[in-house]
PDB file as gemmi writes it, atoms N, CA and C in Angstrom:
CRYST1    1.000    1.000    1.000  90.00  90.00  90.00 P 1                      
ATOM      1  N   MET A   1     -32.611 -22.581 -46.972  1.00  0.00           N  
ATOM      2  CA  MET A   1     -33.193 -22.045 -45.756  1.00  0.00           C  
ATOM      3  C   MET A   1     -32.542 -20.711 -45.390  1.00  0.00           C  
ATOM      4  N   LEU A   2     -31.255 -20.706 -45.115  1.00  0.00           N  
ATOM      5  CA  LEU A   2     -30.548 -19.479 -44.782  1.00  0.00           C  
ATOM      6  C   LEU A   2     -29.932 -18.839 -46.015  1.00  0.00           C  
ATOM      7  N   GLY A   3     -30.032 -19.497 -47.131  1.00  0.00           N  
ATOM      8  CA  GLY A   3     -29.418 -18.997 -48.354  1.00  0.00           C  
ATOM      9  C   GLY A   3     -28.145 -19.764 -48.657  1.00  0.00           C  
ATOM     10  N   LYS A   4     -27.637 -19.562 -49.843  1.00  0.00           N  
ATOM     11  CA  LYS A   4     -26.451 -20.304 -50.262  1.00  0.00           C  
ATOM     12  C   LYS A   4     -25.220 -19.419 -50.325  1.00  0.00           C  
ATOM     13  N   ARG A   5     -25.345 -18.169 -49.922  1.00  0.00           N  
ATOM     14  CA  ARG A   5     -24.218 -17.244 -50.030  1.00  0.00           C  
ATOM     15  C   ARG A   5     -23.174 -17.526 -48.963  1.00  0.00           C  
ATOM     16  N   LEU A   6     -21.998 -17.921 -49.413  1.00  0.00           N  
ATOM     17  CA  LEU A   6     -20.892 -18.190 -48.499  1.00  0.00           C  
ATOM     18  C   LEU A   6     -20.116 -16.905 -48.255  1.00  0.00           C  
ATOM     19  N   PRO A   7     -19.650 -16.721 -47.015  1.00  0.00           N  
ATOM     20  CA  PRO A   7     -18.777 -15.568 -46.781  1.00  0.00           C  
ATOM     21  C   PRO A   7     -17.473 -15.756 -47.539  1.00  0.00           C  
ATOM     22  N   LYS A   8     -16.823 -14.649 -47.852  1.00  0.00           N  
ATOM     23  CA  LYS A   8     -15.536 -14.737 -48.554  1.00  0.00           C  
ATOM     24  C   LYS A   8     -14.469 -15.136 -47.560  1.00  0.00           C  
ATOM     25  N   LEU A   9     -14.113 -16.392 -47.595  1.00  0.00           N  
ATOM     26  CA  LEU A   9     -13.097 -16.927 -46.704  1.00  0.00           C  
ATOM     27  C   LEU A   9     -11.912 -17.404 -47.522  1.00  0.00           C  
ATOM     28  N   ASN A  10     -10.744 -17.248 -46.975  1.00  0.00           N  
ATOM     29  CA  ASN A  10      -9.536 -17.737 -47.623  1.00  0.00           C  
ATOM     30  C   ASN A  10      -9.331 -19.187 -47.171  1.00  0.00           C  
ATOM     31  N   TRP A  11      -9.958 -20.118 -47.886  1.00  0.00           N  
ATOM     32  CA  TRP A  11      -9.923 -21.525 -47.493  1.00  0.00           C  
ATOM     33  C   TRP A  11      -8.507 -22.087 -47.523  1.00  0.00           C  
ATOM     34  N   LYS A  12      -7.653 -21.545 -48.402  1.00  0.00           N  
ATOM     35  CA  LYS A  12      -6.267 -22.004 -48.455  1.00  0.00           C  
ATOM     36  C   LYS A  12      -5.544 -21.618 -47.163  1.00  0.00           C  
ATOM     37  N   LYS A  13      -5.729 -20.375 -46.727  1.00  0.00           N  
ATOM     38  CA  LYS A  13      -5.128 -19.920 -45.470  1.00  0.00           C  
ATOM     39  C   LYS A  13      -5.650 -20.735 -44.284  1.00  0.00           C  
ATOM     40  N   LEU A  14      -6.918 -21.094 -44.351  1.00  0.00           N  
ATOM     41  CA  LEU A  14      -7.542 -21.877 -43.283  1.00  0.00           C  
ATOM     42  C   LEU A  14      -7.181 -23.358 -43.372  1.00  0.00           C  
ATOM     43  N   LYS A  15      -6.415 -23.729 -44.377  1.00  0.00           N  
ATOM     44  CA  LYS A  15      -6.037 -25.125 -44.636  1.00  0.00           C  
ATOM     45  C   LYS A  15      -7.270 -26.005 -44.820  1.00  0.00           C  
ATOM     46  N   GLY A  16      -8.312 -25.406 -45.411  1.00  0.00           N  
ATOM     47  CA  GLY A  16      -9.520 -26.137 -45.767  1.00  0.00           C  
ATOM     48  C   GLY A  16     -10.544 -26.290 -44.665  1.00  0.00           C  
ATOM     49  N   LEU A  17     -10.207 -25.918 -43.426  1.00  0.00           N  
ATOM     50  CA  LEU A  17     -11.139 -26.079 -42.307  1.00  0.00           C  
ATOM     51  C   LEU A  17     -11.222 -24.802 -41.479  1.00  0.00           C  
ATOM     52  N   ILE A  18     -12.428 -24.482 -41.035  1.00  0.00           N  
ATOM     53  CA  ILE A  18     -12.628 -23.335 -40.161  1.00  0.00           C  
ATOM     54  C   ILE A  18     -13.258 -23.829 -38.855  1.00  0.00           C  
ATOM     55  N   PRO A  19     -12.729 -23.410 -37.700  1.00  0.00           N  
ATOM     56  CA  PRO A  19     -13.349 -23.788 -36.431  1.00  0.00           C  
ATOM     57  C   PRO A  19     -14.737 -23.162 -36.335  1.00  0.00           C  
ATOM     58  N   ALA A  20     -15.677 -23.921 -35.800  1.00  0.00           N  
ATOM     59  CA  ALA A  20     -17.049 -23.452 -35.632  1.00  0.00           C  
ATOM     60  C   ALA A  20     -17.471 -23.695 -34.179  1.00  0.00           C  
ATOM     61  N   ILE A  21     -17.606 -22.603 -33.436  1.00  0.00           N  
ATOM     62  CA  ILE A  21     -18.058 -22.676 -32.053  1.00  0.00           C  
ATOM     63  C   ILE A  21     -19.573 -22.615 -32.076  1.00  0.00           C  
ATOM     64  N   THR A  22     -20.221 -23.555 -31.402  1.00  0.00           N  
ATOM     65  CA  THR A  22     -21.673 -23.592 -31.370  1.00  0.00           C  
ATOM     66  C   THR A  22     -22.152 -23.132 -30.002  1.00  0.00           C  
ATOM     67  N   GLN A  23     -23.131 -22.230 -30.007  1.00  0.00           N  
ATOM     68  CA  GLN A  23     -23.628 -21.600 -28.790  1.00  0.00           C  
ATOM     69  C   GLN A  23     -25.155 -21.646 -28.788  1.00  0.00           C  
ATOM     70  N   ASP A  24     -25.748 -21.886 -27.610  1.00  0.00           N  
ATOM     71  CA  ASP A  24     -27.202 -21.845 -27.467  1.00  0.00           C  
ATOM     72  C   ASP A  24     -27.665 -20.409 -27.694  1.00  0.00           C  
ATOM     73  N   PHE A  25     -28.608 -20.213 -28.604  1.00  0.00           N  
ATOM     74  CA  PHE A  25     -29.004 -18.849 -28.962  1.00  0.00           C  
ATOM     75  C   PHE A  25     -29.775 -18.141 -27.859  1.00  0.00           C  
ATOM     76  N   LYS A  26     -30.389 -18.881 -26.938  1.00  0.00           N  
ATOM     77  CA  LYS A  26     -31.140 -18.245 -25.840  1.00  0.00           C  
ATOM     78  C   LYS A  26     -30.268 -17.990 -24.623  1.00  0.00           C  
ATOM     79  N   THR A  27     -29.493 -18.999 -24.210  1.00  0.00           N  
ATOM     80  CA  THR A  27     -28.737 -18.893 -22.958  1.00  0.00           C  
ATOM     81  C   THR A  27     -27.321 -18.363 -23.148  1.00  0.00           C  
ATOM     82  N   GLY A  28     -26.782 -18.467 -24.349  1.00  0.00           N  
ATOM     83  CA  GLY A  28     -25.403 -18.060 -24.597  1.00  0.00           C  
ATOM     84  C   GLY A  28     -24.383 -19.116 -24.191  1.00  0.00           C  
ATOM     85  N   LYS A  29     -24.842 -20.255 -23.683  1.00  0.00           N  
ATOM     86  CA  LYS A  29     -23.941 -21.329 -23.260  1.00  0.00           C  
ATOM     87  C   LYS A  29     -23.210 -21.914 -24.469  1.00  0.00           C  
ATOM     88  N   VAL A  30     -21.893 -22.066 -24.331  1.00  0.00           N  
ATOM     89  CA  VAL A  30     -21.102 -22.691 -25.392  1.00  0.00           C  
ATOM     90  C   VAL A  30     -21.385 -24.193 -25.366  1.00  0.00           C  
ATOM     91  N   LEU A  31     -21.764 -24.741 -26.506  1.00  0.00           N  
ATOM     92  CA  LEU A  31     -22.168 -26.146 -26.583  1.00  0.00           C  
ATOM     93  C   LEU A  31     -21.040 -27.054 -27.051  1.00  0.00           C  
ATOM     94  N   MET A  32     -20.360 -26.663 -28.117  1.00  0.00           N  
ATOM     95  CA  MET A  32     -19.309 -27.519 -28.656  1.00  0.00           C  
ATOM     96  C   MET A  32     -18.455 -26.744 -29.649  1.00  0.00           C  
ATOM     97  N   LEU A  33     -17.393 -27.377 -30.078  1.00  0.00           N  
ATOM     98  CA  LEU A  33     -16.526 -26.861 -31.124  1.00  0.00           C  
ATOM     99  C   LEU A  33     -16.399 -27.944 -32.184  1.00  0.00           C  
ATOM    100  N   GLY A  34     -16.606 -27.557 -33.408  1.00  0.00           N  
ATOM    101  CA  GLY A  34     -16.416 -28.474 -34.518  1.00  0.00           C  
ATOM    102  C   GLY A  34     -15.661 -27.757 -35.619  1.00  0.00           C  
ATOM    103  N   PHE A  35     -15.464 -28.424 -36.724  1.00  0.00           N  
ATOM    104  CA  PHE A  35     -14.779 -27.824 -37.864  1.00  0.00           C  
ATOM    105  C   PHE A  35     -15.647 -27.961 -39.097  1.00  0.00           C  
ATOM    106  N   MET A  36     -15.558 -26.980 -39.968  1.00  0.00           N  
ATOM    107  CA  MET A  36     -16.301 -27.002 -41.223  1.00  0.00           C  
ATOM    108  C   MET A  36     -15.353 -26.806 -42.385  1.00  0.00           C  
ATOM    109  N   ASN A  37     -15.641 -27.510 -43.463  1.00  0.00           N  
ATOM    110  CA  ASN A  37     -15.004 -27.184 -44.732  1.00  0.00           C  
ATOM    111  C   ASN A  37     -16.046 -26.426 -45.546  1.00  0.00           C  
ATOM    112  N   LYS A  38     -15.709 -26.071 -46.751  1.00  0.00           N  
ATOM    113  CA  LYS A  38     -16.622 -25.281 -47.584  1.00  0.00           C  
ATOM    114  C   LYS A  38     -17.956 -25.998 -47.803  1.00  0.00           C  
ATOM    115  N   ALA A  39     -17.901 -27.291 -48.058  1.00  0.00           N  
ATOM    116  CA  ALA A  39     -19.126 -28.066 -48.304  1.00  0.00           C  
ATOM    117  C   ALA A  39     -20.012 -28.119 -47.054  1.00  0.00           C  
ATOM    118  N   ALA A  40     -19.409 -28.256 -45.880  1.00  0.00           N  
ATOM    119  CA  ALA A  40     -20.180 -28.297 -44.626  1.00  0.00           C  
ATOM    120  C   ALA A  40     -20.870 -26.968 -44.374  1.00  0.00           C  
ATOM    121  N   LEU A  41     -20.159 -25.873 -44.615  1.00  0.00           N  
ATOM    122  CA  LEU A  41     -20.755 -24.555 -44.413  1.00  0.00           C  
ATOM    123  C   LEU A  41     -21.887 -24.320 -45.401  1.00  0.00           C  
ATOM    124  N   LYS A  42     -21.681 -24.714 -46.644  1.00  0.00           N  
ATOM    125  CA  LYS A  42     -22.728 -24.545 -47.660  1.00  0.00           C  
ATOM    126  C   LYS A  42     -23.974 -25.351 -47.296  1.00  0.00           C  
ATOM    127  N   LYS A  43     -23.785 -26.586 -46.862  1.00  0.00           N  
ATOM    128  CA  LYS A  43     -24.920 -27.437 -46.474  1.00  0.00           C  
ATOM    129  C   LYS A  43     -25.634 -26.849 -45.255  1.00  0.00           C  
ATOM    130  N   THR A  44     -24.875 -26.335 -44.300  1.00  0.00           N  
ATOM    131  CA  THR A  44     -25.464 -25.698 -43.121  1.00  0.00           C  
ATOM    132  C   THR A  44     -26.315 -24.506 -43.518  1.00  0.00           C  
ATOM    133  N   LEU A  45     -25.785 -23.660 -44.388  1.00  0.00           N  
ATOM    134  CA  LEU A  45     -26.525 -22.481 -44.844  1.00  0.00           C  
ATOM    135  C   LEU A  45     -27.774 -22.856 -45.630  1.00  0.00           C  
ATOM    136  N   THR A  46     -27.686 -23.909 -46.415  1.00  0.00           N  
ATOM    137  CA  THR A  46     -28.806 -24.333 -47.257  1.00  0.00           C  
ATOM    138  C   THR A  46     -29.903 -25.025 -46.462  1.00  0.00           C  
ATOM    139  N   GLU A  47     -29.506 -25.928 -45.542  1.00  0.00           N  
ATOM    140  CA  GLU A  47     -30.489 -26.758 -44.845  1.00  0.00           C  
ATOM    141  C   GLU A  47     -30.931 -26.222 -43.486  1.00  0.00           C  
ATOM    142  N   GLY A  48     -30.109 -25.354 -42.866  1.00  0.00           N  
ATOM    143  CA  GLY A  48     -30.483 -24.806 -41.575  1.00  0.00           C  
ATOM    144  C   GLY A  48     -30.182 -25.711 -40.390  1.00  0.00           C  
ATOM    145  N   LYS A  49     -29.498 -26.821 -40.638  1.00  0.00           N  
ATOM    146  CA  LYS A  49     -29.018 -27.723 -39.582  1.00  0.00           C  
ATOM    147  C   LYS A  49     -27.498 -27.719 -39.664  1.00  0.00           C  
ATOM    148  N   VAL A  50     -26.833 -27.671 -38.507  1.00  0.00           N  
ATOM    149  CA  VAL A  50     -25.379 -27.566 -38.535  1.00  0.00           C  
ATOM    150  C   VAL A  50     -24.752 -28.864 -39.037  1.00  0.00           C  
ATOM    151  N   THR A  51     -23.898 -28.712 -40.029  1.00  0.00           N  
ATOM    152  CA  THR A  51     -23.131 -29.821 -40.582  1.00  0.00           C  
ATOM    153  C   THR A  51     -21.659 -29.498 -40.407  1.00  0.00           C  
ATOM    154  N   TYR A  52     -20.918 -30.460 -39.914  1.00  0.00           N  
ATOM    155  CA  TYR A  52     -19.488 -30.309 -39.671  1.00  0.00           C  
ATOM    156  C   TYR A  52     -18.712 -31.214 -40.618  1.00  0.00           C  
ATOM    157  N   TRP A  53     -17.404 -30.978 -40.683  1.00  0.00           N  
ATOM    158  CA  TRP A  53     -16.493 -31.915 -41.330  1.00  0.00           C  
ATOM    159  C   TRP A  53     -15.903 -32.764 -40.214  1.00  0.00           C  
ATOM    160  N   SER A  54     -16.144 -34.056 -40.232  1.00  0.00           N  
ATOM    161  CA  SER A  54     -15.578 -34.959 -39.229  1.00  0.00           C  
ATOM    162  C   SER A  54     -14.142 -35.271 -39.606  1.00  0.00           C  
ATOM    163  N   ARG A  55     -13.223 -34.814 -38.766  1.00  0.00           N  
ATOM    164  CA  ARG A  55     -11.802 -35.053 -39.042  1.00  0.00           C  
ATOM    165  C   ARG A  55     -11.431 -36.519 -38.833  1.00  0.00           C  
ATOM    166  N   THR A  56     -12.158 -37.213 -37.965  1.00  0.00           N  
ATOM    167  CA  THR A  56     -11.845 -38.633 -37.734  1.00  0.00           C  
ATOM    168  C   THR A  56     -12.447 -39.513 -38.825  1.00  0.00           C  
ATOM    169  N   ARG A  57     -13.696 -39.230 -39.217  1.00  0.00           N  
ATOM    170  CA  ARG A  57     -14.351 -40.038 -40.245  1.00  0.00           C  
ATOM    171  C   ARG A  57     -14.027 -39.577 -41.660  1.00  0.00           C  
ATOM    172  N   LYS A  58     -13.485 -38.350 -41.747  1.00  0.00           N  
ATOM    173  CA  LYS A  58     -13.145 -37.756 -43.045  1.00  0.00           C  
ATOM    174  C   LYS A  58     -14.359 -37.669 -43.970  1.00  0.00           C  
ATOM    175  N   LYS A  59     -15.463 -37.147 -43.402  1.00  0.00           N  
ATOM    176  CA  LYS A  59     -16.676 -36.941 -44.199  1.00  0.00           C  
ATOM    177  C   LYS A  59     -17.559 -35.911 -43.525  1.00  0.00           C  
ATOM    178  N   LEU A  60     -18.546 -35.415 -44.279  1.00  0.00           N  
ATOM    179  CA  LEU A  60     -19.520 -34.490 -43.711  1.00  0.00           C  
ATOM    180  C   LEU A  60     -20.358 -35.197 -42.671  1.00  0.00           C  
ATOM    181  N   TRP A  61     -20.731 -34.468 -41.624  1.00  0.00           N  
ATOM    182  CA  TRP A  61     -21.510 -35.035 -40.530  1.00  0.00           C  
ATOM    183  C   TRP A  61     -22.492 -33.978 -40.036  1.00  0.00           C  
ATOM    184  N   THR A  62     -23.770 -34.211 -40.262  1.00  0.00           N  
ATOM    185  CA  THR A  62     -24.799 -33.322 -39.739  1.00  0.00           C  
ATOM    186  C   THR A  62     -25.081 -33.728 -38.314  1.00  0.00           C  
ATOM    187  N   LYS A  63     -24.883 -32.796 -37.393  1.00  0.00           N  
ATOM    188  CA  LYS A  63     -25.112 -33.069 -35.970  1.00  0.00           C  
ATOM    189  C   LYS A  63     -26.544 -33.554 -35.805  1.00  0.00           C  
ATOM    190  N   GLY A  64     -26.709 -34.718 -35.212  1.00  0.00           N  
ATOM    191  CA  GLY A  64     -28.034 -35.275 -34.963  1.00  0.00           C  
ATOM    192  C   GLY A  64     -28.505 -36.290 -35.989  1.00  0.00           C  
ATOM    193  N   GLU A  65     -27.708 -36.531 -37.037  1.00  0.00           N  
ATOM    194  CA  GLU A  65     -28.174 -37.437 -38.094  1.00  0.00           C  
ATOM    195  C   GLU A  65     -28.424 -38.851 -37.582  1.00  0.00           C  
ATOM    196  N   THR A  66     -27.716 -39.279 -36.546  1.00  0.00           N  
ATOM    197  CA  THR A  66     -27.971 -40.610 -35.980  1.00  0.00           C  
ATOM    198  C   THR A  66     -28.666 -40.529 -34.628  1.00  0.00           C  
ATOM    199  N   SER A  67     -28.403 -39.472 -33.862  1.00  0.00           N  
ATOM    200  CA  SER A  67     -28.957 -39.361 -32.508  1.00  0.00           C  
ATOM    201  C   SER A  67     -30.296 -38.633 -32.459  1.00  0.00           C  
ATOM    202  N   GLY A  68     -30.572 -37.814 -33.472  1.00  0.00           N  
ATOM    203  CA  GLY A  68     -31.769 -36.978 -33.443  1.00  0.00           C  
ATOM    204  C   GLY A  68     -31.561 -35.676 -32.679  1.00  0.00           C  
ATOM    205  N   ASN A  69     -30.336 -35.448 -32.182  1.00  0.00           N  
ATOM    206  CA  ASN A  69     -30.010 -34.248 -31.413  1.00  0.00           C  
ATOM    207  C   ASN A  69     -29.470 -33.154 -32.340  1.00  0.00           C  
ATOM    208  N   PHE A  70     -30.357 -32.609 -33.155  1.00  0.00           N  
ATOM    209  CA  PHE A  70     -29.966 -31.640 -34.169  1.00  0.00           C  
ATOM    210  C   PHE A  70     -29.649 -30.273 -33.576  1.00  0.00           C  
ATOM    211  N   GLN A  71     -28.892 -29.496 -34.344  1.00  0.00           N  
ATOM    212  CA  GLN A  71     -28.628 -28.097 -34.030  1.00  0.00           C  
ATOM    213  C   GLN A  71     -29.241 -27.265 -35.146  1.00  0.00           C  
ATOM    214  N   LEU A  72     -30.303 -26.531 -34.820  1.00  0.00           N  
ATOM    215  CA  LEU A  72     -31.003 -25.714 -35.800  1.00  0.00           C  
ATOM    216  C   LEU A  72     -30.412 -24.307 -35.777  1.00  0.00           C  
ATOM    217  N   VAL A  73     -29.953 -23.844 -36.908  1.00  0.00           N  
ATOM    218  CA  VAL A  73     -29.238 -22.575 -37.006  1.00  0.00           C  
ATOM    219  C   VAL A  73     -30.186 -21.393 -36.819  1.00  0.00           C  
ATOM    220  N   LYS A  74     -29.780 -20.493 -35.941  1.00  0.00           N  
ATOM    221  CA  LYS A  74     -30.492 -19.227 -35.753  1.00  0.00           C  
ATOM    222  C   LYS A  74     -29.686 -18.079 -36.356  1.00  0.00           C  
ATOM    223  N   GLN A  75     -28.369 -18.076 -36.091  1.00  0.00           N  
ATOM    224  CA  GLN A  75     -27.484 -17.039 -36.624  1.00  0.00           C  
ATOM    225  C   GLN A  75     -26.091 -17.622 -36.810  1.00  0.00           C  
ATOM    226  N   ILE A  76     -25.354 -17.056 -37.760  1.00  0.00           N  
ATOM    227  CA  ILE A  76     -23.950 -17.406 -37.939  1.00  0.00           C  
ATOM    228  C   ILE A  76     -23.153 -16.108 -37.985  1.00  0.00           C  
ATOM    229  N   TRP A  77     -22.113 -16.059 -37.172  1.00  0.00           N  
ATOM    230  CA  TRP A  77     -21.249 -14.888 -37.081  1.00  0.00           C  
ATOM    231  C   TRP A  77     -19.831 -15.286 -37.479  1.00  0.00           C  
ATOM    232  N   LEU A  78     -19.126 -14.376 -38.121  1.00  0.00           N  
ATOM    233  CA  LEU A  78     -17.738 -14.564 -38.504  1.00  0.00           C  
ATOM    234  C   LEU A  78     -16.891 -13.616 -37.665  1.00  0.00           C  
ATOM    235  N   ASP A  79     -15.794 -14.112 -37.107  1.00  0.00           N  
ATOM    236  CA  ASP A  79     -14.965 -13.255 -36.246  1.00  0.00           C  
ATOM    237  C   ASP A  79     -14.176 -12.235 -37.079  1.00  0.00           C  
ATOM    238  N   CYS A  80     -13.522 -11.318 -36.376  1.00  0.00           N  
ATOM    239  CA  CYS A  80     -12.838 -10.189 -37.016  1.00  0.00           C  
ATOM    240  C   CYS A  80     -11.671 -10.605 -37.902  1.00  0.00           C  
ATOM    241  N   ASP A  81     -11.080 -11.768 -37.660  1.00  0.00           N  
ATOM    242  CA  ASP A  81      -9.969 -12.246 -38.489  1.00  0.00           C  
ATOM    243  C   ASP A  81     -10.421 -13.153 -39.624  1.00  0.00           C  
ATOM    244  N   ASN A  82     -11.720 -13.348 -39.742  1.00  0.00           N  
ATOM    245  CA  ASN A  82     -12.295 -14.218 -40.774  1.00  0.00           C  
ATOM    246  C   ASN A  82     -11.739 -15.634 -40.715  1.00  0.00           C  
ATOM    247  N   ASP A  83     -11.524 -16.141 -39.472  1.00  0.00           N  
ATOM    248  CA  ASP A  83     -10.994 -17.499 -39.371  1.00  0.00           C  
ATOM    249  C   ASP A  83     -11.687 -18.364 -38.322  1.00  0.00           C  
ATOM    250  N   THR A  84     -12.810 -17.894 -37.790  1.00  0.00           N  
ATOM    251  CA  THR A  84     -13.600 -18.684 -36.836  1.00  0.00           C  
ATOM    252  C   THR A  84     -15.067 -18.300 -36.983  1.00  0.00           C  
ATOM    253  N   LEU A  85     -15.937 -19.305 -36.888  1.00  0.00           N  
ATOM    254  CA  LEU A  85     -17.374 -19.060 -36.926  1.00  0.00           C  
ATOM    255  C   LEU A  85     -17.972 -19.231 -35.536  1.00  0.00           C  
ATOM    256  N   LEU A  86     -18.983 -18.434 -35.248  1.00  0.00           N  
ATOM    257  CA  LEU A  86     -19.816 -18.605 -34.052  1.00  0.00           C  
ATOM    258  C   LEU A  86     -21.218 -18.887 -34.571  1.00  0.00           C  
ATOM    259  N   ILE A  87     -21.732 -20.072 -34.256  1.00  0.00           N  
ATOM    260  CA  ILE A  87     -23.044 -20.471 -34.756  1.00  0.00           C  
ATOM    261  C   ILE A  87     -24.001 -20.544 -33.575  1.00  0.00           C  
ATOM    262  N   LYS A  88     -25.017 -19.704 -33.603  1.00  0.00           N  
ATOM    263  CA  LYS A  88     -26.029 -19.695 -32.554  1.00  0.00           C  
ATOM    264  C   LYS A  88     -27.158 -20.610 -33.004  1.00  0.00           C  
ATOM    265  N   VAL A  89     -27.507 -21.565 -32.137  1.00  0.00           N  
ATOM    266  CA  VAL A  89     -28.438 -22.620 -32.524  1.00  0.00           C  
ATOM    267  C   VAL A  89     -29.535 -22.840 -31.497  1.00  0.00           C  
ATOM    268  N   LYS A  90     -30.585 -23.473 -31.963  1.00  0.00           N  
ATOM    269  CA  LYS A  90     -31.569 -24.083 -31.074  1.00  0.00           C  
ATOM    270  C   LYS A  90     -31.171 -25.547 -31.015  1.00  0.00           C  
ATOM    271  N   GLN A  91     -30.725 -25.983 -29.852  1.00  0.00           N  
ATOM    272  CA  GLN A  91     -30.272 -27.362 -29.683  1.00  0.00           C  
ATOM    273  C   GLN A  91     -31.461 -28.267 -29.396  1.00  0.00           C  
ATOM    274  N   ILE A  92     -31.571 -29.336 -30.148  1.00  0.00           N  
ATOM    275  CA  ILE A  92     -32.604 -30.350 -29.925  1.00  0.00           C  
ATOM    276  C   ILE A  92     -31.911 -31.520 -29.219  1.00  0.00           C  
ATOM    277  N   GLY A  93     -32.254 -31.770 -27.959  1.00  0.00           N  
ATOM    278  CA  GLY A  93     -31.660 -32.873 -27.208  1.00  0.00           C  
ATOM    279  C   GLY A  93     -30.286 -32.538 -26.678  1.00  0.00           C  
ATOM    280  N   LYS A  94     -29.570 -33.561 -26.276  1.00  0.00           N  
ATOM    281  CA  LYS A  94     -28.231 -33.415 -25.707  1.00  0.00           C  
ATOM    282  C   LYS A  94     -27.241 -33.047 -26.797  1.00  0.00           C  
ATOM    283  N   VAL A  95     -26.136 -32.440 -26.386  1.00  0.00           N  
ATOM    284  CA  VAL A  95     -25.107 -32.046 -27.334  1.00  0.00           C  
ATOM    285  C   VAL A  95     -24.029 -33.113 -27.428  1.00  0.00           C  
ATOM    286  N   CYS A  96     -23.484 -33.468 -26.277  1.00  0.00           N  
ATOM    287  CA  CYS A  96     -22.296 -34.316 -26.232  1.00  0.00           C  
ATOM    288  C   CYS A  96     -22.653 -35.802 -26.350  1.00  0.00           C  
ATOM    289  N   HIS A  97     -21.768 -36.551 -26.987  1.00  0.00           N  
ATOM    290  CA  HIS A  97     -21.972 -37.999 -27.110  1.00  0.00           C  
ATOM    291  C   HIS A  97     -21.941 -38.695 -25.748  1.00  0.00           C  
ATOM    292  N   THR A  98     -21.464 -37.976 -24.713  1.00  0.00           N  
ATOM    293  CA  THR A  98     -21.454 -38.531 -23.351  1.00  0.00           C  
ATOM    294  C   THR A  98     -22.804 -38.351 -22.657  1.00  0.00           C  
ATOM    295  N   GLY A  99     -23.719 -37.624 -23.303  1.00  0.00           N  
ATOM    296  CA  GLY A  99     -25.035 -37.387 -22.724  1.00  0.00           C  
ATOM    297  C   GLY A  99     -25.165 -36.054 -22.016  1.00  0.00           C  
ATOM    298  N   HIS A 100     -24.125 -35.241 -22.028  1.00  0.00           N  
ATOM    299  CA  HIS A 100     -24.168 -33.933 -21.376  1.00  0.00           C  
ATOM    300  C   HIS A 100     -24.806 -32.885 -22.287  1.00  0.00           C  
ATOM    301  N   LYS A 101     -25.232 -31.782 -21.655  1.00  0.00           N  
ATOM    302  CA  LYS A 101     -25.870 -30.689 -22.384  1.00  0.00           C  
ATOM    303  C   LYS A 101     -24.860 -29.810 -23.116  1.00  0.00           C  
ATOM    304  N   THR A 102     -23.586 -29.988 -22.815  1.00  0.00           N  
ATOM    305  CA  THR A 102     -22.503 -29.284 -23.480  1.00  0.00           C  
ATOM    306  C   THR A 102     -21.289 -30.207 -23.520  1.00  0.00           C  
ATOM    307  N   CYS A 103     -20.426 -29.987 -24.472  1.00  0.00           N  
ATOM    308  CA  CYS A 103     -19.183 -30.765 -24.505  1.00  0.00           C  
ATOM    309  C   CYS A 103     -18.166 -30.216 -23.507  1.00  0.00           C  
ATOM    310  N   PHE A 104     -18.423 -29.011 -22.994  1.00  0.00           N  
ATOM    311  CA  PHE A 104     -17.519 -28.370 -22.036  1.00  0.00           C  
ATOM    312  C   PHE A 104     -18.071 -28.525 -20.629  1.00  0.00           C  
ATOM    313  N   TYR A 105     -17.912 -29.707 -20.054  1.00  0.00           N  
ATOM    314  CA  TYR A 105     -18.399 -29.990 -18.711  1.00  0.00           C  
ATOM    315  C   TYR A 105     -17.274 -30.395 -17.758  1.00  0.00           C  
ATOM    316  N   GLN A 106     -16.054 -30.460 -18.250  1.00  0.00           N  
ATOM    317  CA  GLN A 106     -14.916 -30.889 -17.423  1.00  0.00           C  
ATOM    318  C   GLN A 106     -14.058 -29.678 -17.041  1.00  0.00           C  
ATOM    319  N   LYS A 107     -14.190 -29.236 -15.804  1.00  0.00           N  
ATOM    320  CA  LYS A 107     -13.439 -28.083 -15.332  1.00  0.00           C  
ATOM    321  C   LYS A 107     -12.023 -28.492 -14.942  1.00  0.00           C  
ATOM    322  N   ILE A 108     -11.055 -27.730 -15.416  1.00  0.00           N  
ATOM    323  CA  ILE A 108      -9.666 -27.947 -15.036  1.00  0.00           C  
ATOM    324  C   ILE A 108      -9.361 -26.990 -13.895  1.00  0.00           C  
ATOM    325  N   LYS A 109      -8.891 -27.554 -12.785  1.00  0.00           N  
ATOM    326  CA  LYS A 109      -8.648 -26.726 -11.607  1.00  0.00           C  
ATOM    327  C   LYS A 109      -7.252 -26.175 -11.600  1.00  0.00           C  
TER     328      LYS A 109                                                      
END                                                                             
């Protein structure tokens, strides 16, 4: 879908995982933060649905595979240090497992 070309990332320096910030492509609202390994990024680029590396389950996890709340990729940006991704998506359904529209709903005063 988006192609299979991976950016040149130093996966060893990243210790195998790169943080991926997900943002609504229309509103700019930050939706969540996940992590990707090389396989997750490749699958995301190929299929057009965001796939993360689940650090707790220790496996690939496509957002929405059980809930139906997929994240459809619109754009992927790499930061200036080549160590963080910003993924702009069309969010289908809720983002957070708590039922919220974003995982960032708890304000610290």
